[in-house]
matplotlib code that plots the C-alpha trace (Angstrom):
import matplotlib.pyplot as plt

x = [23.7, 24.3, 27.6, 30.1, 33.7, 32.8, 34.2, 31.4, 29.0, 30.8, 28.6, 30.0, 31.1, 30.4, 26.9, 24.4, 21.3, 19.7, 19.9, 18.0, 15.6, 12.6, 14.7, 15.9, 12.3, 11.1, 14.0, 13.2, 9.6, 8.8, 8.7, 10.9, 13.6, 16.6, 18.6, 21.9, 24.3, 27.6, 31.4, 34.5, 35.9, 32.9, 33.4, 29.6, 29.3, 32.2, 30.6, 27.0, 26.7, 28.5, 25.9, 23.1, 24.7, 24.8, 21.2, 20.1, 22.1, 20.5, 17.0, 17.6, 17.1, 17.5, 20.6, 18.6, 16.5, 19.5, 20.7, 24.0, 25.1, 28.8, 29.3, 32.4, 33.6, 35.6, 36.0, 32.4, 30.9, 29.5, 28.2, 27.1, 24.3, 20.7, 21.5, 19.4, 16.6, 16.3, 17.2, 20.3, 22.8, 24.0, 25.5, 24.9, 21.4, 19.1, 15.7, 13.3, 10.5, 7.7, 6.2, 8.1, 6.7, 9.1, 8.3, 11.3, 14.5, 17.7, 20.1, 23.6, 22.9, 20.1, 19.7, 19.5, 21.7, 20.8, 19.3, 17.1, 16.0, 15.2, 13.3, 11.3, 10.4, 9.4, 7.3, 5.4, 5.0, 3.6, 1.1]
y = [-43.1, -42.0, -42.8, -39.9, -39.1, -36.5, -37.4, -35.6, -38.2, -41.1, -42.3, -41.5, -44.8, -43.7, -42.3, -44.1, -45.0, -46.6, -43.3, -41.7, -44.4, -42.1, -39.9, -43.0, -44.2, -40.9, -40.5, -44.0, -43.1, -44.5, -42.3, -39.5, -38.0, -36.3, -33.5, -32.8, -29.9, -30.4, -29.8, -31.3, -27.7, -26.6, -26.9, -27.1, -29.9, -31.9, -31.6, -32.5, -34.4, -37.7, -38.2, -37.6, -40.1, -42.6, -42.0, -42.6, -45.8, -46.9, -46.0, -48.2, -45.3, -46.4, -44.7, -43.8, -41.5, -39.4, -36.8, -35.3, -31.9, -31.0, -27.3, -25.4, -21.9, -19.2, -15.4, -14.9, -17.3, -20.8, -22.5, -26.0, -27.9, -27.2, -24.3, -21.8, -24.3, -25.2, -21.7, -22.9, -20.4, -22.0, -25.4, -28.0, -27.8, -30.9, -30.6, -33.5, -34.0, -36.4, -36.4, -33.2, -31.3, -29.9, -31.3, -30.2, -28.3, -27.9, -25.1, -24.8, -24.9, -25.1, -25.4, -29.1, -31.5, -31.9, -35.4, -34.4, -31.1, -32.6, -35.6, -33.2, -31.0, -34.2, -35.5, -32.1, -32.1, -35.6, -35.5]
z = [-2.5, -6.1, -7.6, -7.0, -6.3, -3.7, -0.3, 1.4, 0.1, 1.7, 4.6, 8.0, 9.4, 13.0, 12.4, 14.7, 12.8, 15.8, 17.7, 14.8, 14.0, 13.4, 11.0, 9.1, 8.8, 7.5, 5.0, 3.7, 2.8, -0.7, -3.8, -2.4, -4.7, -3.1, -4.8, -3.0, -3.7, -2.0, -2.3, -0.8, -0.3, 1.8, 5.6, 6.3, 3.7, 5.2, 8.6, 7.7, 4.5, 5.5, 8.3, 5.7, 3.3, 6.2, 7.0, 3.4, 3.4, 6.6, 5.2, 2.2, -0.2, -3.8, -5.3, -8.3, -6.1, -5.1, -7.5, -6.7, -8.0, -7.3, -6.6, -7.6, -6.8, -8.3, -7.8, -8.9, -6.4, -6.4, -9.5, -10.5, -12.2, -11.2, -8.9, -10.9, -11.5, -7.8, -6.5, -4.7, -3.3, -0.1, 0.4, 1.5, 0.1, 0.0, -1.7, -1.3, -3.8, -4.5, -8.0, -8.8, -5.8, -3.3, 0.2, 2.2, 1.9, 4.0, 3.3, 4.7, 8.5, 11.0, 14.7, 14.2, 12.2, 8.5, 9.0, 11.9, 10.4, 7.0, 8.6, 10.7, 7.7, 5.8, 8.6, 8.7, 4.9, 4.7, 7.6]

ax = plt.figure().add_subplot(projection="3d")
ax.plot(x, y, z, "-o")
ax.set_aspect("equal")
plt.show()
């Protein structure tokens, strides 16, 4: 995981990689780049991102392949690096690219946990 002071990016110690072996394998696919927008003040981020960080660790993803963008907020809304470039308005958001092409995206919430939803989207995109 990229070097950061964000608590949300500390891998969840109780996350069970063996129970999500397929997702871990998919996330560890070579040549993927991860862009992660998160914030410690965000309840959805605190709930979902630590498991994602644990999955990336379990997958052996090179920290240089994970780009972290801390999100702040004020009376005008959320702001942070790369939000306009990647059209990010909800957090957490994770964008996965290969060679600059977006393969998968997770935004804020889904019927499945972030790790599972993103791995399924990646599996569909790389078939």
